[in-house]
Backbone of each chain as ProteinMPNN parsed JSONL, in Angstrom:
{"seq_chain_A": "MSTVRIPPVLRETVGGSRSLAANGATVDEVLADLFANYPALRERVTSDGELSPFVNVYVNDRDVRYREGLETQVGPDDTVILLPAMAGGTG", "coords_chain_A": {"N_chain_A": [[96.106, -38.256, -55.695], [95.404, -40.688, -58.365], [95.447, -41.822, -61.547], [93.586, -42.475, -64.614], [93.178, -44.158, -67.273], [91.842, -43.5, -70.209], [90.602, -45.383, -72.911], [90.222, -45.633, -76.618], [87.117, -45.632, -77.845], [85.854, -44.387, -75.462], [86.326, -42.202, -74.902], [84.894, -39.953, -76.308], [83.178, -39.324, -73.914], [84.47, -38.275, -72.243], [85.206, -35.668, -73.253], [87.143, -36.031, -74.753], [89.816, -36.973, -73.266], [92.29, -38.483, -73.116], [93.674, -39.382, -70.529], [93.066, -39.346, -66.968], [92.98, -37.781, -63.704], [91.938, -39.009, -60.789], [90.078, -39.232, -57.586], [90.272, -41.24, -54.949], [90.59, -44.038, -52.689], [90.084, -46.423, -53.451], [88.657, -48.458, -56.227], [86.339, -48.344, -56.741], [86.066, -46.107, -54.997], [87.654, -44.452, -56.787], [85.947, -44.427, -59.489], [83.332, -43.597, -58.278], [84.081, -40.997, -58.061], [85.038, -40.538, -60.46], [82.707, -40.485, -62.306], [81.393, -38.662, -61.01], [82.315, -36.74, -62.843], [81.595, -36.612, -64.951], [79.459, -37.396, -66.058], [78.886, -38.796, -68.655], [79.779, -40.286, -69.533], [79.56, -41.929, -67.026], [77.091, -42.882, -67.929], [77.337, -44.282, -70.362], [78.595, -46.794, -68.763], [77.442, -47.93, -67.308], [74.67, -49.663, -65.61], [71.761, -49.148, -64.363], [72.646, -48.193, -61.879], [74.945, -49.469, -61.508], [78.102, -50.835, -62.408], [78.458, -51.881, -65.519], [78.461, -55.142, -66.365], [79.513, -55.641, -68.532], [82.058, -54.251, -68.699], [85.367, -54.379, -68.273], [87.468, -53.622, -65.511], [91.032, -52.277, -65.061], [93.34, -52.21, -62.854], [96.454, -51.114, -63.128], [96.846, -52.831, -65.644], [95.889, -55.171, -64.898], [93.361, -56.918, -64.754], [90.492, -56.311, -62.304], [88.39, -58.275, -61.372], [90.125, -60.005, -60.693], [91.866, -59.408, -58.316], [90.09, -57.509, -56.106], [88.212, -57.07, -57.133], [85.488, -54.24, -56.816], [86.938, -53.095, -54.567], [89.165, -53.273, -54.893], [92.352, -51.868, -53.907], [93.883, -48.701, -54.54], [96.4, -46.488, -55.648], [98.434, -43.517, -55.346], [99.852, -43.374, -57.455], [99.283, -45.39, -59.412], [97.383, -46.768, -62.396], [93.953, -46.869, -63.372], [91.893, -48.514, -65.777], [89.401, -48.118, -67.616], [87.201, -50.03, -69.808], [85.427, -51.584, -72.209], [83.863, -54.969, -72.394], [84.575, -57.208, -75.337], [82.541, -59.233, -76.417], [80.046, -61.806, -76.459], [78.148, -64.231, -78.433], [77.019, -67.473, -79.644], [75.412, -68.274, -78.238]], "CA_chain_A": [[95.409, -38.668, -56.973], [95.893, -41.771, -58.954], [95.358, -41.541, -62.751], [92.19, -43.089, -65.195], [93.331, -44.115, -68.387], [90.747, -43.978, -70.925], [90.358, -45.781, -74.175], [89.415, -44.627, -77.266], [86.034, -46.354, -77.421], [85.519, -44.088, -74.218], [86.848, -41.064, -75.324], [84.053, -39.496, -76.519], [82.102, -39.457, -73.121], [84.906, -37.53, -71.299], [85.777, -34.907, -74.089], [88.552, -36.163, -76.162], [90.596, -36.753, -73.012], [93.832, -39.779, -73.062], [94.074, -39.967, -69.324], [92.377, -38.255, -66.077], [92.932, -37.56, -62.75], [90.444, -39.23, -59.699], [90.642, -39.026, -55.959], [89.634, -42.72, -53.922], [91.23, -45.175, -52.507], [89.795, -48.177, -54.197], [88.351, -48.347, -57.614], [84.962, -47.878, -56.302], [85.706, -44.624, -54.826], [87.81, -43.637, -58.392], [84.825, -44.51, -60.381], [82.265, -42.41, -58.47], [84.695, -39.375, -58.317], [84.742, -39.896, -62.269], [81.297, -40.489, -62.756], [80.387, -37.28, -60.436], [82.755, -35.399, -63.05], [81.791, -37.198, -66.431], [78.347, -38.015, -66.503], [78.565, -39.323, -70.091], [80.817, -42.091, -69.212], [79.136, -43.325, -66.075], [75.771, -43.632, -68.77], [77.82, -45.442, -71.165], [79.493, -47.847, -68.54], [76.631, -48.227, -65.878], [73.716, -49.916, -66.259], [70.606, -49.106, -63.109], [73.497, -47.493, -61.15], [75.703, -50.526, -61.176], [78.956, -51.09, -63.355], [77.847, -53.013, -66.472], [79.277, -56.781, -66.402], [80.288, -55.682, -69.888], [82.986, -53.409, -68.592], [86.813, -54.311, -67.947], [88.412, -52.62, -65.419], [92.042, -52.905, -65.0], [94.581, -51.581, -61.865], [98.097, -51.157, -63.461], [96.8, -53.752, -66.332], [95.186, -56.174, -64.076], [91.858, -57.141, -64.218], [90.285, -56.198, -60.629], [87.727, -59.15, -61.009], [90.984, -61.613, -60.06], [91.635, -58.796, -57.478], [89.634, -57.178, -54.93], [86.739, -56.113, -57.439], [85.521, -52.614, -56.851], [87.25, -52.956, -53.295], [90.708, -53.335, -54.962], [92.978, -50.64, -53.244], [94.228, -47.685, -55.674], [97.086, -45.317, -54.689], [98.53, -42.249, -56.207], [101.071, -43.786, -58.68], [98.327, -46.645, -59.91], [96.71, -46.423, -63.251], [92.851, -47.572, -63.376], [91.764, -48.354, -67.112], [88.034, -48.699, -68.056], [87.343, -51.04, -71.217], [84.098, -52.391, -72.981], [84.629, -56.351, -72.689], [84.393, -57.638, -76.299], [82.082, -60.309, -75.092], [78.685, -62.279, -76.822], [78.225, -65.943, -78.425], [75.509, -67.984, -80.104], [74.449, -68.637, -76.667]], "C_chain_A": [[95.603, -39.857, -57.89], [95.043, -41.484, -60.689], [94.74, -42.625, -63.371], [93.196, -42.678, -66.778], [92.484, -44.349, -69.742], [90.848, -44.043, -72.498], [89.836, -44.876, -75.418], [88.169, -45.104, -77.978], [85.315, -45.228, -76.51], [85.784, -42.56, -74.319], [86.054, -39.699, -75.246], [83.097, -38.943, -74.696], [83.054, -38.733, -72.365], [85.483, -36.373, -72.423], [86.979, -35.156, -74.426], [89.873, -36.507, -74.998], [91.112, -38.359, -72.909], [93.39, -40.283, -71.61], [93.213, -38.897, -68.111], [93.144, -38.782, -65.196], [91.606, -37.565, -61.77], [91.013, -38.983, -58.495], [89.789, -40.497, -55.793], [90.473, -43.28, -53.781], [91.053, -46.446, -52.918], [89.017, -47.517, -55.339], [86.927, -48.203, -57.515], [84.777, -45.933, -55.957], [86.278, -43.785, -56.127], [86.738, -43.913, -59.002], [83.387, -43.478, -59.977], [82.927, -40.863, -58.386], [84.723, -39.386, -59.973], [83.545, -39.624, -62.655], [80.8, -39.109, -62.682], [81.078, -36.121, -61.277], [81.898, -35.527, -65.074], [80.418, -37.981, -66.831], [78.247, -38.94, -67.61], [79.183, -40.482, -70.162], [79.844, -42.959, -68.421], [77.49, -43.724, -67.064], [76.291, -44.77, -69.433], [78.449, -46.796, -70.467], [78.648, -48.544, -67.153], [75.148, -48.92, -66.469], [72.756, -50.149, -64.851], [71.528, -48.899, -61.99], [74.43, -48.513, -60.532], [77.085, -50.545, -62.299], [78.606, -52.181, -64.822], [79.317, -54.113, -66.482], [80.272, -56.841, -67.379], [81.697, -54.948, -69.745], [83.766, -53.956, -67.965], [86.643, -53.039, -67.075], [89.633, -53.268, -64.893], [92.618, -51.746, -63.894], [95.822, -51.868, -62.311], [97.854, -52.44, -64.243], [96.268, -54.986, -65.943], [93.921, -56.168, -63.836], [91.217, -57.532, -62.716], [89.383, -57.636, -60.29], [88.784, -60.557, -60.751], [91.868, -60.838, -59.159], [90.753, -59.074, -56.334], [88.228, -56.794, -55.675], [86.897, -55.13, -57.167], [86.445, -51.722, -55.524], [88.478, -52.406, -53.302], [91.649, -51.569, -54.371], [93.997, -49.94, -54.309], [95.18, -46.256, -54.882], [97.544, -44.654, -55.9], [99.217, -42.719, -57.509], [100.271, -44.878, -59.6], [97.872, -46.201, -60.779], [95.598, -47.182, -63.187], [92.438, -47.2, -65.014], [90.357, -48.838, -66.663], [87.879, -49.132, -69.617], [86.121, -51.781, -71.153], [84.523, -53.643, -72.755], [83.684, -56.577, -73.987], [83.589, -59.427, -76.369], [80.152, -60.868, -76.499], [79.156, -64.003, -77.252], [76.94, -66.364, -79.096], [74.581, -68.193, -79.039], [72.903, -67.701, -76.318]], "O_chain_A": [[96.742, -39.564, -58.252], [93.979, -40.866, -60.707], [95.065, -43.745, -62.979], [93.669, -41.631, -67.219], [92.537, -45.458, -70.273], [91.098, -43.082, -73.226], [89.249, -43.796, -75.347], [88.345, -44.817, -79.162], [84.121, -45.083, -76.769], [85.184, -41.838, -73.523], [86.289, -38.716, -74.545], [82.348, -37.97, -74.782], [82.413, -38.312, -71.402], [86.695, -36.308, -72.215], [87.856, -34.297, -74.326], [90.994, -36.4, -75.496], [90.345, -39.286, -72.649], [92.844, -41.376, -71.455], [92.809, -37.783, -68.443], [93.848, -39.779, -65.359], [90.661, -36.777, -61.742], [92.169, -38.604, -58.307], [88.793, -40.759, -56.466], [91.363, -43.239, -54.63], [91.81, -47.398, -52.731], [88.773, -46.313, -55.411], [86.39, -47.852, -58.566], [84.022, -45.03, -56.317], [85.724, -42.77, -56.549], [86.384, -42.735, -59.055], [82.655, -42.859, -60.749], [82.328, -39.813, -58.617], [84.466, -38.388, -60.645], [83.277, -38.611, -63.302], [80.169, -38.46, -63.517], [80.88, -34.938, -61.003], [81.797, -34.708, -65.988], [80.298, -38.893, -67.649], [77.487, -39.899, -67.479], [78.988, -41.475, -70.863], [79.396, -44.07, -68.702], [76.878, -44.767, -66.835], [75.927, -45.933, -69.256], [78.79, -47.753, -71.162], [79.05, -49.345, -66.309], [74.67, -48.688, -67.579], [72.915, -51.202, -64.233], [71.177, -49.503, -60.977], [74.71, -48.516, -59.333], [76.681, -50.016, -63.334], [78.617, -53.401, -64.653], [80.535, -53.956, -66.561], [81.314, -57.496, -67.428], [82.475, -55.059, -70.693], [83.331, -54.289, -66.863], [86.112, -51.965, -67.357], [89.625, -54.394, -64.394], [92.375, -50.55, -64.058], [96.345, -52.904, -61.9], [98.504, -53.381, -63.788], [96.223, -55.881, -66.787], [93.368, -55.567, -62.916], [91.337, -58.599, -62.114], [89.526, -58.161, -59.185], [88.433, -61.732, -60.648], [92.915, -61.467, -59.007], [90.562, -60.13, -55.732], [87.276, -56.318, -55.056], [88.032, -54.657, -57.108], [86.641, -50.516, -55.377], [88.988, -51.599, -52.524], [91.304, -50.412, -54.613], [94.853, -50.627, -54.866], [94.862, -45.432, -54.024], [97.277, -44.945, -57.066], [98.898, -42.208, -58.583], [100.854, -45.166, -60.646], [97.643, -45.008, -60.579], [95.874, -48.356, -62.939], [92.552, -46.078, -65.507], [90.096, -49.621, -65.75], [88.461, -48.519, -70.511], [85.805, -52.501, -70.205], [85.746, -53.709, -72.875], [82.48, -56.324, -73.99], [84.177, -60.508, -76.358], [79.467, -60.062, -77.129], [80.008, -64.737, -76.752], [75.93, -65.66, -79.086], [73.352, -68.26, -79.008], [72.262, -67.928, -75.292]]}, "seq_chain_B": "MKALVLPPSVADELMRHARAELPNEACGLLSGSPANGRVSRFHPARNVEASPLRYNVHPEDLVRITFAIEDEGEELAAIFHSHTRSAAVPSATDRRTAMYPDAFYLLASLADPDARPARALRAWRIYRGQAFEVPLTIG", "coords_chain_B": {"N_chain_B": [[75.787, -48.417, -96.916], [79.066, -47.911, -95.916], [81.751, -50.459, -96.642], [84.26, -53.169, -95.715], [86.738, -53.666, -95.636], [88.857, -56.453, -96.334], [92.204, -57.864, -96.644], [92.885, -60.298, -98.74], [94.942, -61.826, -97.351], [94.789, -61.584, -94.52], [92.355, -62.46, -94.302], [92.384, -65.109, -94.45], [93.911, -65.642, -92.449], [92.071, -64.897, -90.408], [90.257, -67.289, -90.99], [92.138, -69.201, -90.367], [92.711, -69.157, -87.491], [90.198, -69.18, -86.436], [89.473, -72.254, -87.33], [91.559, -72.873, -85.697], [90.864, -73.161, -83.246], [88.64, -74.274, -82.427], [87.202, -77.231, -80.523], [86.145, -74.637, -79.644], [84.552, -71.451, -79.663], [86.445, -68.763, -81.921], [88.18, -65.364, -81.254], [89.068, -61.918, -81.893], [90.878, -59.108, -82.574], [90.886, -56.074, -84.856], [92.927, -54.064, -86.182], [93.141, -50.848, -88.25], [91.878, -49.012, -90.41], [88.559, -47.606, -89.804], [87.094, -45.18, -90.599], [87.475, -45.637, -93.284], [86.711, -47.988, -93.831], [89.026, -50.246, -93.967], [90.937, -52.608, -93.496], [94.295, -53.533, -91.967], [95.374, -55.505, -89.938], [95.409, -58.538, -87.8], [94.969, -58.814, -84.919], [95.323, -61.64, -82.999], [93.494, -63.52, -80.29], [92.503, -64.635, -77.05], [90.14, -66.629, -76.011], [88.447, -66.345, -73.39], [85.807, -67.669, -72.149], [86.625, -70.142, -73.413], [84.727, -71.284, -74.926], [82.151, -73.325, -77.136], [79.888, -71.821, -77.693], [80.12, -69.166, -76.331], [81.717, -66.344, -76.655], [84.729, -64.258, -74.945], [86.522, -61.826, -75.289], [89.744, -62.286, -74.01], [90.629, -60.243, -70.929], [92.959, -59.491, -70.242], [94.537, -59.906, -73.021], [92.941, -57.867, -74.137], [93.367, -55.536, -73.55], [96.197, -54.987, -73.78], [95.803, -55.219, -76.634], [94.36, -53.049, -77.082], [95.763, -50.821, -76.652], [97.796, -51.375, -77.905], [97.505, -51.06, -80.975], [96.586, -48.288, -80.742], [99.204, -47.404, -79.894], [100.551, -47.69, -82.049], [99.805, -45.98, -83.848], [97.363, -46.693, -85.319], [93.842, -47.612, -85.572], [91.027, -49.182, -83.635], [89.417, -51.405, -86.375], [87.714, -53.722, -86.661], [86.12, -56.235, -84.814], [86.171, -59.304, -84.581], [84.821, -62.488, -84.338], [84.103, -66.337, -84.056], [81.625, -68.529, -85.286], [80.875, -71.244, -84.63], [78.881, -73.638, -85.332], [76.765, -72.589, -86.375], [75.291, -69.636, -88.717], [77.272, -66.755, -89.322], [75.65, -64.888, -88.753], [75.079, -61.805, -86.195], [74.267, -63.104, -82.89], [71.366, -63.26, -80.454], [72.446, -62.601, -78.141], [75.162, -61.679, -78.949], [74.203, -59.264, -79.965], [73.313, -58.418, -77.887], [75.393, -57.7, -76.038], [77.238, -55.501, -77.421], [79.66, -53.663, -77.425], [80.669, -51.075, -78.951], [79.894, -49.347, -80.674], [81.117, -47.769, -82.869], [83.02, -49.363, -84.546], [83.294, -51.884, -87.198], [81.478, -55.319, -86.688], [83.11, -58.724, -87.158], [82.265, -61.808, -88.703], [82.676, -65.319, -88.472], [81.738, -67.99, -89.63], [81.618, -71.64, -88.964], [80.357, -73.801, -90.017], [79.736, -74.73, -92.507], [82.299, -76.793, -93.175], [84.517, -76.924, -94.849], [84.297, -74.298, -95.967], [85.136, -71.255, -97.65], [86.676, -68.6, -97.407], [85.405, -66.093, -98.463], [82.505, -67.23, -98.458], [82.542, -67.704, -95.461], [82.562, -65.529, -94.452], [80.967, -62.629, -92.656], [80.052, -59.152, -92.598], [79.329, -56.67, -90.102], [77.305, -54.193, -88.347], [76.548, -52.964, -85.349], [74.086, -51.391, -83.491], [72.928, -50.105, -80.693], [71.675, -52.437, -80.349], [70.932, -53.702, -81.869], [71.247, -55.458, -85.419], [72.804, -54.548, -88.379], [74.04, -55.507, -91.474], [76.918, -55.236, -93.273], [78.505, -54.062, -96.808], [81.294, -56.876, -97.658], [84.321, -56.353, -98.701], [86.795, -58.635, -99.78], [89.972, -58.291, -101.076]], "CA_chain_B": [[76.399, -48.112, -96.072], [80.421, -48.535, -95.811], [82.187, -51.544, -96.836], [84.919, -53.482, -94.894], [87.878, -54.095, -96.91], [89.861, -57.347, -95.827], [93.153, -57.997, -97.195], [93.282, -61.643, -98.647], [95.896, -62.772, -96.331], [93.967, -61.411, -93.01], [90.52, -63.565, -94.437], [93.039, -66.646, -94.599], [94.274, -65.711, -91.51], [91.154, -65.479, -89.703], [89.56, -68.407, -90.633], [93.041, -70.163, -89.508], [92.406, -69.042, -86.462], [88.605, -70.006, -86.071], [89.609, -73.751, -87.307], [92.486, -73.833, -84.742], [90.257, -72.197, -81.854], [87.487, -75.321, -82.348], [85.821, -76.557, -80.704], [85.51, -72.92, -78.631], [84.222, -70.021, -80.488], [87.713, -67.49, -81.43], [87.834, -64.168, -81.103], [90.348, -61.469, -81.937], [91.01, -57.462, -83.022], [91.144, -56.26, -86.302], [93.27, -52.774, -86.517], [93.149, -50.31, -89.528], [90.84, -47.657, -90.469], [87.308, -47.761, -89.461], [86.869, -44.255, -91.236], [87.641, -45.935, -94.487], [87.104, -49.847, -93.425], [90.194, -50.964, -94.532], [91.762, -53.422, -92.177], [95.7, -53.767, -91.888], [96.205, -56.284, -89.508], [94.032, -58.98, -87.39], [95.414, -59.276, -83.162], [94.198, -62.465, -82.396], [92.867, -63.084, -78.822], [92.436, -65.706, -76.331], [88.507, -66.749, -75.866], [88.625, -66.339, -71.589], [85.026, -68.202, -72.097], [86.687, -71.509, -74.095], [83.276, -72.006, -75.425], [81.453, -73.229, -78.098], [78.976, -71.085, -77.86], [80.238, -68.079, -75.885], [83.312, -65.857, -77.028], [84.873, -62.577, -74.429], [88.196, -61.565, -75.541], [90.712, -61.882, -72.253], [90.56, -59.517, -70.595], [94.613, -59.263, -70.748], [94.729, -59.326, -74.35], [91.894, -56.632, -74.51], [94.273, -54.16, -72.914], [97.196, -55.084, -74.241], [95.964, -55.115, -78.066], [93.526, -52.14, -77.593], [96.545, -49.966, -76.523], [99.002, -51.759, -78.958], [96.727, -50.647, -81.745], [97.059, -46.815, -80.597], [100.41, -46.734, -79.971], [100.941, -48.07, -83.859], [99.16, -45.083, -84.707], [96.363, -47.483, -86.112], [92.683, -47.695, -84.726], [90.341, -50.365, -84.038], [88.704, -51.119, -87.208], [86.45, -54.613, -86.4], [85.895, -56.954, -83.678], [86.126, -60.798, -84.757], [84.28, -64.071, -83.718], [83.362, -67.352, -85.241], [80.49, -69.288, -84.947], [81.476, -73.064, -84.972], [77.606, -74.234, -86.012], [75.824, -71.42, -87.139], [75.364, -68.726, -89.349], [77.947, -65.597, -89.609], [74.855, -63.748, -87.89], [74.949, -61.811, -84.582], [73.137, -63.705, -82.414], [71.17, -62.024, -79.695], [73.83, -62.144, -77.264], [76.51, -60.94, -79.327], [73.65, -57.729, -80.237], [72.945, -56.992, -76.324], [76.667, -57.18, -75.416], [78.136, -55.209, -78.083], [79.866, -51.881, -76.814], [81.612, -51.06, -79.608], [79.361, -49.029, -82.342], [81.988, -47.312, -84.285], [84.041, -50.37, -84.941], [82.814, -53.431, -87.478], [81.685, -56.58, -86.302], [83.237, -59.723, -88.192], [81.996, -63.316, -88.085], [83.702, -66.59, -89.093], [81.053, -69.495, -89.758], [82.147, -73.135, -89.256], [79.298, -74.504, -89.911], [80.295, -75.805, -93.434], [83.856, -76.609, -92.531], [84.884, -76.244, -96.249], [83.605, -72.834, -96.941], [86.114, -70.408, -98.413], [86.345, -66.737, -96.347], [84.193, -65.173, -98.953], [81.753, -67.067, -98.149], [82.276, -67.884, -94.057], [82.8, -64.512, -93.078], [80.355, -61.718, -92.883], [80.076, -57.979, -91.342], [77.959, -55.884, -89.766], [77.228, -52.95, -87.537], [75.695, -52.958, -84.402], [74.084, -50.393, -82.735], [71.655, -49.981, -79.702], [71.006, -53.901, -80.068], [70.291, -54.039, -83.564], [72.595, -55.536, -86.64], [72.906, -54.447, -89.91], [74.93, -56.587, -92.391], [77.163, -53.959, -94.415], [78.927, -55.445, -97.64], [82.249, -56.904, -97.226], [85.272, -57.067, -99.766], [88.344, -59.366, -99.855], [91.066, -57.858, -102.135]], "C_chain_B": [[77.675, -48.725, -96.447], [80.726, -49.739, -96.162], [82.908, -51.906, -95.797], [85.627, -54.201, -95.746], [88.675, -54.715, -96.012], [90.755, -57.379, -96.619], [93.09, -59.566, -97.17], [93.829, -62.89, -97.509], [95.204, -62.811, -94.761], [92.638, -62.141, -93.367], [91.724, -64.874, -94.293], [93.352, -67.153, -92.908], [93.607, -65.739, -90.36], [90.443, -66.721, -89.495], [90.573, -69.596, -90.384], [92.518, -70.606, -88.054], [91.04, -69.673, -85.865], [88.746, -71.6, -86.041], [90.487, -73.588, -85.914], [91.976, -73.852, -83.352], [89.031, -73.766, -81.972], [87.812, -76.465, -81.27], [84.755, -75.531, -80.072], [85.21, -71.979, -80.093], [86.095, -69.244, -80.429], [87.532, -66.758, -82.116], [89.46, -63.153, -81.554], [89.997, -60.053, -82.331], [91.248, -57.1, -84.54], [91.469, -54.766, -86.759], [93.594, -52.303, -87.627], [92.363, -48.961, -89.666], [89.392, -47.953, -90.242], [86.377, -46.292, -90.307], [86.4, -44.396, -92.633], [87.034, -47.617, -94.282], [88.079, -50.331, -93.845], [91.049, -51.28, -92.95], [93.215, -53.604, -92.625], [95.845, -55.042, -91.228], [95.192, -56.733, -88.921], [95.441, -59.582, -85.954], [94.563, -60.627, -83.463], [94.389, -62.658, -80.624], [92.78, -64.259, -78.185], [90.625, -65.681, -75.71], [88.354, -67.028, -74.128], [87.837, -67.294, -71.249], [85.397, -70.071, -72.011], [85.812, -71.785, -74.008], [82.872, -72.028, -76.345], [80.86, -72.322, -78.53], [78.993, -69.554, -77.25], [81.869, -67.584, -76.715], [83.476, -64.306, -75.641], [86.303, -63.05, -74.756], [88.767, -61.874, -73.989], [91.01, -60.942, -72.034], [92.246, -58.745, -71.01], [95.078, -58.549, -71.756], [93.708, -58.428, -74.73], [92.617, -55.4, -74.382], [95.252, -54.07, -73.146], [96.791, -54.649, -75.69], [95.642, -53.573, -78.406], [94.622, -50.877, -77.628], [97.791, -50.263, -77.505], [98.752, -51.139, -80.585], [97.215, -48.992, -81.756], [98.235, -46.603, -81.105], [101.075, -47.366, -81.429], [100.489, -47.135, -84.75], [97.868, -45.427, -85.659], [95.12, -47.244, -85.235], [91.7, -49.272, -85.188], [89.46, -50.477, -85.411], [87.437, -52.284, -87.074], [86.887, -55.599, -85.202], [85.402, -58.48, -84.114], [85.502, -61.643, -83.716], [83.908, -65.044, -84.339], [82.155, -67.591, -83.897], [80.879, -70.728, -84.843], [80.261, -73.733, -85.652], [76.991, -73.277, -86.76], [76.479, -70.509, -88.01], [76.282, -67.726, -88.932], [76.989, -64.38, -89.252], [74.996, -63.268, -86.284], [73.89, -62.065, -84.069], [72.525, -62.207, -81.293], [71.942, -61.388, -78.289], [74.591, -61.502, -77.79], [75.723, -58.911, -79.558], [73.494, -57.173, -79.034], [74.188, -56.397, -75.854], [77.126, -56.074, -75.882], [78.298, -53.868, -77.583], [80.558, -51.16, -77.609], [80.642, -50.257, -81.013], [80.257, -48.198, -82.992], [82.751, -48.292, -85.212], [82.779, -51.658, -86.038], [82.576, -54.218, -86.599], [82.05, -57.836, -87.578], [82.716, -60.668, -88.065], [82.804, -64.548, -88.997], [82.113, -67.584, -88.888], [81.605, -70.735, -89.926], [81.294, -74.057, -89.695], [79.488, -75.245, -91.538], [82.296, -75.662, -93.402], [85.059, -76.174, -93.696], [85.098, -74.839, -97.015], [84.883, -71.509, -97.146], [85.836, -69.038, -97.774], [85.371, -65.769, -97.262], [82.952, -65.502, -98.726], [81.171, -67.482, -96.784], [82.19, -66.496, -93.654], [81.756, -63.259, -93.653], [80.647, -60.383, -92.351], [79.368, -57.385, -91.332], [78.682, -55.113, -88.642], [75.982, -52.914, -86.719], [75.76, -51.913, -83.437], [72.319, -50.521, -81.993], [71.128, -51.651, -80.091], [70.377, -54.501, -81.339], [71.806, -54.419, -84.388], [72.253, -54.931, -88.062], [74.068, -54.376, -90.756], [75.702, -55.033, -93.607], [78.63, -54.628, -95.334], [80.442, -55.576, -97.17], [83.223, -57.888, -98.402], [86.727, -57.483, -99.575], [88.763, -59.2, -100.802], [91.593, -56.492, -101.229]], "O_chain_B": [[77.709, -49.765, -97.105], [79.726, -50.436, -95.989], [82.628, -51.312, -94.755], [85.26, -55.142, -96.449], [89.208, -54.116, -95.078], [90.385, -56.886, -97.685], [93.179, -60.202, -96.119], [93.492, -63.996, -97.087], [95.124, -63.797, -94.028], [91.873, -62.343, -92.424], [91.143, -65.735, -93.633], [93.203, -68.225, -92.32], [94.049, -66.312, -89.365], [90.079, -67.207, -88.424], [90.167, -70.746, -90.216], [92.124, -71.674, -87.586], [90.959, -70.517, -84.972], [88.322, -72.26, -85.092], [90.048, -74.239, -84.966], [92.54, -74.444, -82.432], [88.801, -74.038, -80.794], [89.033, -76.594, -81.186], [83.531, -75.449, -79.961], [85.686, -72.013, -81.228], [86.807, -69.166, -79.429], [87.007, -66.847, -83.227], [90.61, -63.592, -81.524], [88.798, -59.793, -82.424], [91.792, -57.894, -85.307], [90.689, -54.163, -87.497], [94.329, -53.021, -88.306], [92.423, -48.018, -88.876], [89.168, -49.02, -90.813], [85.177, -46.389, -90.562], [85.484, -43.787, -93.184], [87.315, -48.256, -95.296], [87.704, -51.4, -94.328], [91.478, -50.675, -91.967], [93.323, -53.86, -93.825], [96.481, -55.857, -91.895], [94.12, -56.134, -89.004], [96.38, -60.373, -86.035], [93.458, -60.688, -84.002], [95.205, -62.081, -79.905], [93.053, -65.179, -78.958], [90.11, -64.755, -75.083], [88.108, -68.191, -73.808], [88.245, -68.046, -70.364], [84.953, -70.939, -71.259], [85.548, -72.586, -73.11], [82.925, -70.957, -76.949], [81.103, -71.866, -79.647], [78.096, -68.767, -77.553], [82.778, -68.281, -77.164], [82.557, -63.509, -75.453], [86.944, -64.089, -74.595], [88.114, -61.642, -72.971], [91.773, -60.411, -72.841], [92.539, -57.825, -71.774], [95.633, -57.453, -71.835], [93.676, -58.245, -75.947], [92.435, -54.393, -75.066], [95.71, -52.974, -72.824], [97.414, -53.665, -76.088], [96.124, -52.901, -79.318], [94.47, -49.996, -78.474], [98.629, -49.408, -77.792], [99.704, -50.807, -81.291], [98.016, -48.524, -82.566], [98.549, -46.009, -82.136], [102.297, -47.35, -81.574], [100.592, -47.185, -85.975], [97.429, -44.675, -86.529], [95.314, -46.678, -84.159], [91.612, -50.005, -86.173], [88.704, -49.518, -85.561], [86.289, -51.917, -87.326], [88.043, -55.601, -84.777], [84.215, -58.763, -83.949], [85.64, -61.522, -82.498], [83.271, -64.779, -85.359], [81.89, -67.278, -82.736], [81.665, -70.773, -85.79], [80.56, -74.447, -86.609], [76.793, -73.461, -87.961], [77.694, -70.415, -88.18], [76.157, -67.698, -87.708], [77.312, -63.198, -89.373], [75.025, -64.052, -85.335], [72.786, -61.622, -84.386], [72.836, -61.018, -81.219], [71.989, -60.304, -77.709], [74.914, -60.496, -77.159], [76.293, -57.83, -79.414], [73.485, -55.961, -78.816], [74.348, -55.252, -75.43], [77.551, -55.328, -74.999], [77.387, -53.074, -77.349], [81.274, -50.376, -76.987], [80.767, -50.638, -82.177], [79.774, -47.93, -84.092], [83.042, -48.063, -86.386], [81.716, -52.112, -85.612], [83.257, -54.126, -85.578], [81.453, -57.898, -88.653], [82.423, -60.716, -86.87], [83.395, -64.421, -90.069], [81.601, -67.677, -87.772], [82.102, -70.991, -91.023], [81.662, -75.231, -89.704], [79.323, -76.464, -91.567], [83.125, -74.765, -93.557], [86.053, -75.458, -93.579], [85.681, -74.443, -98.024], [85.285, -71.072, -96.067], [84.709, -68.546, -97.724], [84.703, -64.848, -96.792], [82.102, -64.612, -98.698], [79.966, -67.646, -96.59], [81.753, -66.248, -92.531], [81.719, -62.954, -94.845], [81.584, -60.381, -91.552], [78.578, -57.25, -92.267], [79.817, -55.166, -88.168], [74.812, -52.859, -87.099], [76.717, -51.513, -82.774], [71.201, -50.815, -82.416], [69.91, -51.818, -80.02], [69.619, -55.43, -81.615], [72.943, -53.987, -84.194], [71.149, -55.096, -88.582], [74.895, -53.464, -90.794], [75.154, -54.229, -94.362], [79.507, -55.358, -94.872], [80.934, -54.702, -96.455], [83.178, -59.047, -98.815], [87.646, -56.727, -99.262], [88.229, -59.785, -101.744], [92.496, -55.775, -101.663]]}, "name": "protein", "num_of_chains": 2, "seq": "MSTVRIPPVLRETVGGSRSLAANGATVDEVLADLFANYPALRERVTSDGELSPFVNVYVNDRDVRYREGLETQVGPDDTVILLPAMAGGTGMKALVLPPSVADELMRHARAELPNEACGLLSGSPANGRVSRFHPARNVEASPLRYNVHPEDLVRITFAIEDEGEELAAIFHSHTRSAAVPSATDRRTAMYPDAFYLLASLADPDARPARALRAWRIYRGQAFEVPLTIG"}
């Protein structure tokens, strides 16, 4: 099982936990396991069944967009972080 | 609605950061206490978009600063970004992408390059795509 670190902004969706354990060999599988157990978290970070483009996912503090995206491998010693982006602009 | 309280030194720091990032939008996080609206410190971040029209806090900065604030025993109080040519009012993009309902959104307008912080800065809350201005106190 890998560890999923929950930032303050998402804690209310997981009963206040700072970190959780989740099964899965890839980010996609880890998120599926997490969302099955925490539907409020799924509702907060997904849109039309897909992870919102405004949510960053990290494995060991590295954004998976710069690795293999949701197919990025996750091992038992790895830490996954879900963190809503801070983004916007005049355009 | 509860006011956001900004120390004058932090207000000056925000304006310096916004001007230093021109021609692009600037961004960063403010720590403190969202419960009483008091800001204690500004944490500048890189704008990964490097654009005059858009901002996106660099993912590496976002994760580092988010957990550093918590490790220091503080909370995220506000999210800062600048508008280089328009008013300090959340745009449709700002409202659509806002994902922090408990934080204040603090905007700086650089439309008037000589504006003092009290005129350039405005504070907002954004819920479900709607923005509500809140009083901003610098002092």
